[in-house]
N, C-alpha and C positions, 0 to 999 in steps of 0.2 A: 523535438523531444522523441526519444526512442521508446518503443513499447517494451522491448526486451532489455534487460540490464546489460551494461557494459561489463567487461571482465573486472574492472576496478570498482564496481558498485557493490562493495562488500561492507559488512559490519561485524563487530565481534558478537559471537553467539556462545551460549553456555549450555552444556549438558553434562550431567553427572559430575559437577564441579570441575569441568574441563572447558577451557576456552578454545574456540576455533573461529575461523573466519567463515561466515555464512552470507547468504544473499541479503542485501538491504531491501526489504519489501516495501513497495509503494503502490498505492491504488489511486487510479485516476477515474473520476466520474465525468463522462462526456455528456454535456447537455444537449437538448433538442436542436440547438443551433450549430452543433458540431464543435463547440469550444469547450475547454476544460472548465467544469463547473465547481469541482472540489478535488482536493488532493489530500490523501492520508499518507504521511511518511512514518517510517519505523512501525509498520503495522504489526499488531499482535492479534493472533487468531481469536482470542476470547472477545466476544461482543462486537467484533469487526463487521460481521455480516449485518447485524442489527443497525449499526451506525450507517452503513452504506444504504441499507433499505430506507432508513429514515430520511437520508439526504435525497434519495430518489423521489420519495413522496413529497418532499419539500419543493422539488422542481416544478411540480404541477401547479 
């Protein structure tokens, strides 16, 4: 699994009623054992940090 997106990792995005291809955002939470503990796909900025923080707290 790559940490950086591949050139084809795109998704439709919208701004000012115009569609364009943007980066498909994904967040991976790596647990203390070095394995992926949680994956968030199609990330939206609003409330995302809180969701990641809560998942980090739940790992303990």
